[in-house]
N, C-alpha and C positions, 0 to 999 in steps of 0.2 A: 334583772331587767330584761334579759333575753326571754325568760319564761313569760313575762307579761306581754312582751311583743308577739310571741308566737301563739299564745293562747287567747288573747283578747283583741289586740289591735289588728293583727294581720287578718284574722277571719272577718273582722268588721269591715276593713278596707278593701278586701278582695272583690266584692261585687262592684265597687266603684272603679277599681283598676281594670277589671274585665270589661265593664261597659265603656270606659274611655278607650281601651285598646280596640274593642270592636268598632266603636265610632270612628276612630282614626283610620282603621283599615277600610271601612265601607264608605267613608266620606273623604277619602284622599287626604288624610292628615289634618282635617279641619273639623273636629267634633264641636258641635254647637252646645254651649252651656245653657241655652234657653230651653232646650228640649230634654233636659236631664230628668229622668223619673226619680226625683229625690226621695219620695216616700217609699217607693218600691225598693230602691237600693238600700235605704236605711233599714227597712224591715228585714230584708234579706241578710244584711250584715249583722243585725241583732240576732236573728235565728242562727246564723253560722257561728257567731261568738258564743251563744248559749250552748249550742251543740258541742263546741270544742271544750268548753268548761265542764260540761256534764261528762264528756268522754274522759277528760283528765281526772275527774273525781272518781270515776268508775275503774279506770285502768291504772292510773299513776298513784303516787303516794309513797310514804315511807312505811317501814315495818313498825308495828306497834311497840310502844315502850311501856315499861312497868315503873311506877313511882313508888318508892319506899320512903315513908315519912321518917323524920328523926325519931330516935327511940333511945331509951335508957337501958343499958345492958352492962351489968357488973360495975355499977357506979360510974359508968362512962356514958356520955351522950354520943351516939353514933349519928353522923350527919345524914341528911336526906340524900337519896341517890335516884338517878334515872338510868335504867339499863334496858337494853333491848330484850324482848322476850324470845327465848330460844325454843324453837319447836323440836321436840324429840322425833327422830326418824326411827322407824321400826325396821 
């Protein structure tokens, strides 16, 4: 749940929060909802959300795993296994 909040919801809502904070500081605590640039804030939020998801895909993630299917060995069925790929260090 925290990952969804940090990677999608927070970057989308950030332009709205910044605009409301800026409006409340410049208009003495009374930002007007009639003059909100909804389209610009929404597009900026979508771009920020896409950028955070792309960054997460490029930087984050888990180590790759290897799947071994079930097999017959010495008249016994060995179950399927998923194990991490170990990289040999030289």
